C-alpha positions in Angstrom: 178.7 26.7 -34.5 176.8 27.4 -31.3 179.0 29.6 -28.9 176.5 29.0 -26.1 176.3 25.2 -25.5 173.0 23.9 -24.2 172.4 23.7 -20.5 170.5 21.1 -18.6 169.7 17.5 -19.6 170.2 16.7 -23.3 167.9 14.1 -24.7 169.6 11.0 -26.0 169.9 10.7 -29.8 167.2 8.7 -31.6 168.0 5.7 -33.7 167.8 7.8 -36.9 170.3 10.3 -35.6 172.6 7.4 -34.5 172.3 5.8 -37.9 173.1 9.1 -39.7 176.1 9.7 -37.5 177.4 6.1 -38.0 177.0 6.3 -41.8 178.7 9.7 -41.9 181.6 8.4 -39.9 181.9 5.3 -42.0 181.7 7.1 -45.3 183.8 10.1 -44.2 181.2 12.6 -45.3 178.3 14.5 -43.7 176.5 14.3 -47.0 174.8 10.9 -47.5 173.6 11.5 -51.0 173.6 7.9 -52.1 172.1 6.4 -48.9 168.7 5.1 -47.9 167.5 5.1 -44.3 165.0 2.3 -43.4 163.0 2.8 -40.2 160.0 1.1 -38.5 158.2 4.4 -37.7 157.7 7.7 -39.5 160.5 10.0 -38.3 159.8 12.7 -35.8 160.3 16.4 -36.9 163.9 16.5 -35.5 164.9 13.3 -37.3 163.2 14.4 -40.5 165.3 17.7 -40.4 168.4 15.6 -39.8 167.6 13.4 -42.8 167.2 16.6 -44.9 170.4 18.1 -43.6 172.3 14.9 -44.3 170.9 14.9 -47.9 169.8 11.3 -47.7 168.6 10.0 -51.1 165.7 8.0 -49.8 163.7 7.4 -46.6 161.7 4.2 -46.2 159.5 3.8 -43.2 156.9 1.2 -42.2 154.3 2.7 -39.9 152.9 6.2 -39.9 153.0 8.2 -36.7 150.0 10.6 -36.5 150.9 11.8 -33.0 154.7 12.4 -33.4 155.6 12.1 -37.0 157.2 14.9 -39.0 157.0 13.6 -42.6 153.3 13.0 -43.5 152.0 14.2 -40.2 152.7 17.2 -37.9 154.9 19.9 -39.4 155.7 17.9 -42.6 159.3 18.9 -42.5 160.0 18.1 -46.2 157.4 20.5 -47.4 159.6 23.3 -46.1 163.1 21.7 -46.8 165.7 22.6 -49.4 166.4 18.8 -49.7 163.6 16.3 -50.1 164.5 12.6 -50.3 162.5 10.0 -52.1 159.9 9.0 -49.4 158.4 5.5 -49.3 155.9 4.9 -46.4 153.6 2.1 -45.3 156.1 -0.8 -46.0 155.0 -3.8 -43.9 153.0 -1.4 -41.7 151.1 -4.1 -39.7 154.4 -6.0 -39.0 156.0 -2.8 -37.8 153.1 -1.9 -35.6 153.5 -5.3 -33.9 157.2 -4.8 -33.4 156.6 -1.3 -31.9 153.9 -2.5 -29.6 156.1 -5.3 -28.3 159.1 -3.0 -27.9 157.2 -0.4 -25.9 155.4 -3.1 -23.8 158.9 -4.4 -22.7 160.2 -0.9 -22.0 157.1 0.3 -20.1 156.0 -2.6 -17.9 152.7 -2.3 -16.0 
């Protein structure tokens, strides 16, 4: 519990955080021990920490993220975590890279 709530703008939750919240609500538990999270891009450090905290059984991601990833790049959160899910990376990486390119091209015109 944080007695001093954050001030100022709070960044919106990422897709991983939203998926974890939704699964926890549907299952009635904060521990998602039998669940697998599938994502197109290597989770950032914040999302990797949330995955560890939720005790997800497995993480599957398509494309690596050398600039912002927190699993195989950057701080490598699971190297310092009490809980380490099974990690499967590089699934359909080329297809995922195309999806991500198209997504960001639409969101950042010009």
